[in-house]
C-alpha positions as CSV (number, residue, x, y, z in Angstrom):
1,M,38.3,102.2,110.1
2,V,38.1,102.7,106.3
3,A,40.2,99.5,105.8
4,I,37.7,97.5,107.8
5,I,34.8,98.9,105.9
6,A,36.6,98.1,102.6
7,V,37.1,94.4,103.7
8,L,33.3,94.1,104.4
9,V,32.5,95.6,101.0
10,V,34.8,93.2,99.3
11,I,33.3,90.2,101.1
12,G,29.8,91.4,100.6
13,G,30.4,91.9,96.9
14,L,32.0,88.5,96.6
15,V,28.9,86.9,98.1
16,I,26.6,88.8,95.7
17,W,28.7,88.0,92.6
18,R,29.2,84.3,93.3
19,V,25.5,83.6,93.9
20,A,23.9,86.1,91.6
21,T,25.9,85.1,88.5
22,S,24.4,81.6,88.7
23,G,21.4,82.3,86.4
24,P,18.5,84.5,85.1
25,S,16.2,84.0,88.0
26,A,18.8,85.2,90.4
27,A,19.6,88.1,88.1
28,D,16.0,89.2,88.1
29,V,15.9,89.2,91.9
30,Y,19.3,90.8,92.1
31,Q,18.3,93.6,89.8
32,Q,15.3,94.2,92.1
33,I,17.6,94.3,95.1
34,R,19.8,96.9,93.3
35,T,16.9,99.1,92.4
36,S,15.4,98.8,95.9
37,A,18.7,99.7,97.5
38,A,19.3,102.6,95.1
39,E,15.9,104.1,96.0
40,A,16.2,103.5,99.8
41,K,16.5,106.5,102.1
42,S,18.2,104.6,105.0
43,V,19.2,101.2,106.2
44,H,20.8,99.4,109.1
45,V,23.6,96.9,108.5
46,K,24.9,94.6,111.2
47,G,27.0,91.5,111.2
48,A,30.5,90.0,111.4
49,F,33.0,88.3,109.1
50,T,36.1,86.3,109.7
51,E,39.0,87.4,107.5
52,N,42.5,85.7,107.9
53,G,41.4,84.4,111.2
54,K,40.3,87.8,112.5
55,T,36.7,88.6,113.2
56,L,35.4,92.0,112.2
57,Q,32.1,93.2,113.6
58,I,30.1,96.1,112.2
59,D,26.9,97.8,113.2
60,A,26.1,100.7,110.9
61,A,22.8,102.6,110.4
62,G,21.9,105.9,108.7
63,D,20.7,107.7,105.7
64,R,21.9,106.9,102.2
65,A,23.4,110.3,101.7
66,G,25.6,110.0,104.8
67,T,24.4,113.2,106.5
68,N,23.2,111.3,109.6
69,T,24.8,107.9,110.4
70,K,26.2,105.9,113.3
71,V,28.9,103.3,112.6
72,I,30.4,100.9,115.2
73,V,33.3,98.6,114.3
74,N,35.2,96.1,116.4
75,D,38.3,94.4,114.8
76,G,39.0,92.3,117.9
77,T,41.5,94.8,119.4
78,G,39.1,97.7,120.2
79,T,35.8,99.3,119.5
80,L,35.4,102.4,117.3
81,E,32.2,104.5,116.9
82,V,31.7,107.2,114.3
83,L,28.8,109.6,114.3
84,T,28.0,111.7,111.3
85,V,25.6,114.7,112.0
86,N,25.2,117.4,109.4
87,G,28.6,116.9,107.8
88,N,30.4,116.7,111.2
89,Y,32.2,113.5,112.2
90,Y,32.6,112.5,115.8
91,L,34.8,109.5,116.7
92,K,34.5,107.5,120.0
93,A,36.8,104.6,120.9
94,D,37.6,102.5,123.9
95,A,40.9,102.6,125.8
96,A,42.2,99.6,123.9
97,F,41.9,101.4,120.6
98,W,43.5,104.6,121.8
99,S,46.3,102.7,123.5
100,K,47.1,100.9,120.2
101,N,46.6,104.0,117.9
102,G,47.7,106.7,120.3
103,S,49.2,106.4,123.7
104,S,48.3,105.6,127.3
105,A,47.9,109.3,127.9
106,V,45.5,109.7,125.0
107,A,43.6,106.6,126.1
108,K,43.1,108.1,129.6
109,L,41.8,111.4,128.1
110,A,39.7,110.1,125.2
111,A,38.5,106.6,126.1
112,D,34.7,106.4,125.7
113,K,34.5,110.1,124.8
114,Y,33.9,111.7,121.4
115,V,36.6,113.5,119.4
116,K,35.4,115.8,116.6
117,V,37.2,114.8,113.4
118,P,39.0,117.8,111.8
119,A,37.4,119.1,108.5
120,S,40.7,118.2,106.7
121,M,40.1,114.5,107.4
122,A,36.4,114.5,106.6
123,A,36.9,113.5,103.0
124,S,38.6,110.3,104.1
125,M,35.4,109.3,105.9
126,S,33.2,109.2,102.7
127,D,33.2,105.4,102.7
128,L,31.2,105.5,105.9
129,K,28.1,106.7,103.9
130,M,25.5,104.0,103.8
131,G,24.9,104.8,100.1
132,A,28.6,104.3,99.3
133,L,28.6,101.0,101.2
134,L,25.5,99.7,99.4
135,D,26.7,100.8,96.0
136,K,30.0,99.0,96.4
137,I,28.4,95.8,97.5
138,L,25.9,95.9,94.7
139,A,28.1,97.3,92.0
140,K,28.6,94.2,89.8
141,D,27.2,94.3,86.3
142,M,24.6,91.5,85.9
143,S,24.2,91.8,82.1
144,T,25.6,88.3,81.5
145,A,23.8,86.5,84.3
146,N,20.9,85.4,82.1
147,K,23.2,82.9,80.4
148,L,23.5,80.9,83.6
149,S,21.2,79.0,85.9
150,T,20.4,79.1,89.6
151,N,18.0,78.1,92.3
152,V,15.8,80.8,93.8
153,E,13.8,79.3,96.8
154,K,11.0,80.7,98.8
155,T,11.6,80.7,102.5
156,E,11.3,82.8,105.6
157,L,13.8,84.8,107.6
158,N,12.9,85.9,111.1
159,G,9.3,85.1,110.2
160,V,9.3,87.3,107.0
161,P,8.7,85.7,103.6
162,A,11.9,85.8,101.6
163,Y,13.7,84.7,98.5
164,L,16.9,82.6,99.0
165,L,19.5,82.7,96.3
166,T,22.3,80.0,96.4
167,D,24.7,78.4,94.0
168,K,23.2,75.4,92.2
169,I,26.4,73.3,92.0
170,G,29.5,73.4,94.1
171,S,28.2,75.9,96.5
172,D,30.7,77.5,98.9
173,G,27.9,78.4,101.3
174,S,27.2,81.9,100.0
175,K,23.6,83.0,100.3
176,I,21.5,86.0,99.6
177,Y,18.1,86.6,101.3
178,A,15.8,89.2,99.9
179,S,12.2,90.1,100.9
180,A,9.5,88.3,98.8
181,D,7.1,91.3,99.0
182,G,7.6,92.7,95.6
183,Q,10.4,95.1,96.7
184,A,13.2,92.6,97.1
185,R,14.8,94.4,100.0
186,L,18.2,92.8,100.8
187,M,17.8,91.0,104.1
188,R,21.0,89.0,104.7
189,L,24.3,88.1,103.0
190,V,26.0,84.9,104.2
191,G,29.6,84.7,103.3
192,P,31.6,81.9,101.6
193,K,32.0,78.8,103.8
194,A,29.8,80.5,106.5
195,E,32.6,82.8,107.4
196,G,30.1,85.4,108.5
197,S,27.0,87.3,107.6
198,L,25.5,90.8,107.3
199,D,21.9,91.6,108.1
200,F,20.1,94.5,106.4
201,T,17.1,95.9,108.3
202,E,15.2,99.1,109.0
203,W,15.0,100.0,105.3
204,D,13.7,103.6,105.2
205,A,13.1,103.5,108.9
206,V,16.4,104.4,110.6
207,L,15.9,107.0,113.3
208,P,18.3,110.0,113.2
209,V,21.1,110.5,115.7
210,S,22.0,113.7,117.4
211,A,25.5,115.2,117.9
212,P,27.1,114.2,121.2
213,P,26.5,116.6,124.2
214,A,29.3,119.1,124.8
215,D,30.5,117.4,128.0
216,Q,31.1,114.2,126.0
217,I,33.5,115.8,123.5
218,V,37.2,116.1,124.2
219,S,40.1,117.6,122.2
220,L,43.2,115.5,121.6
221,P,46.6,117.0,122.4
222,G,47.9,119.1,119.5
223,S,44.5,119.2,117.7
């Protein structure tokens, strides 16, 4: 799970760096994106990327602090969902995931049910925080970007006015869309050579999730 998130962070960061280092105009918008993301209370990130021929799908929404989030990931071999509610983590996966990472007996018991993650493993889930994900994608220092040039176009994305940042010469297809409303909310990242994209929506508007009902929580053997 953490490895999949890490891949998406690397790809997302690669898109941002390749496009935004093209020039001062892009740097201005990029800095607005960073500021807006740093001040955001919540966000919904959804999309898919192809890495080494493997498609990774992610659907993550929650608050920046990571106290209330829902993350769903599919790496092509199974679907994994992680709920975070008040510091507690609940993991739900399909039979394919448990068969691959456990056994047929575990799959029969836990498939499509929630398993509460032990407190000893909670620290390893920190990368699932929306703030951590945003900070890693937007971590590049743009101090030298004003020495370069770029195109920043005005366009629309899903009917919403947006800025489009792309490479001026020799583009690999990477694109950044940000809202043209004075806030520069990140809207979409399109990866190199159109290998995938991430959409960013529901800024400051993600509804909280609740802990799973007791009858949907199971304990794994030995836990």
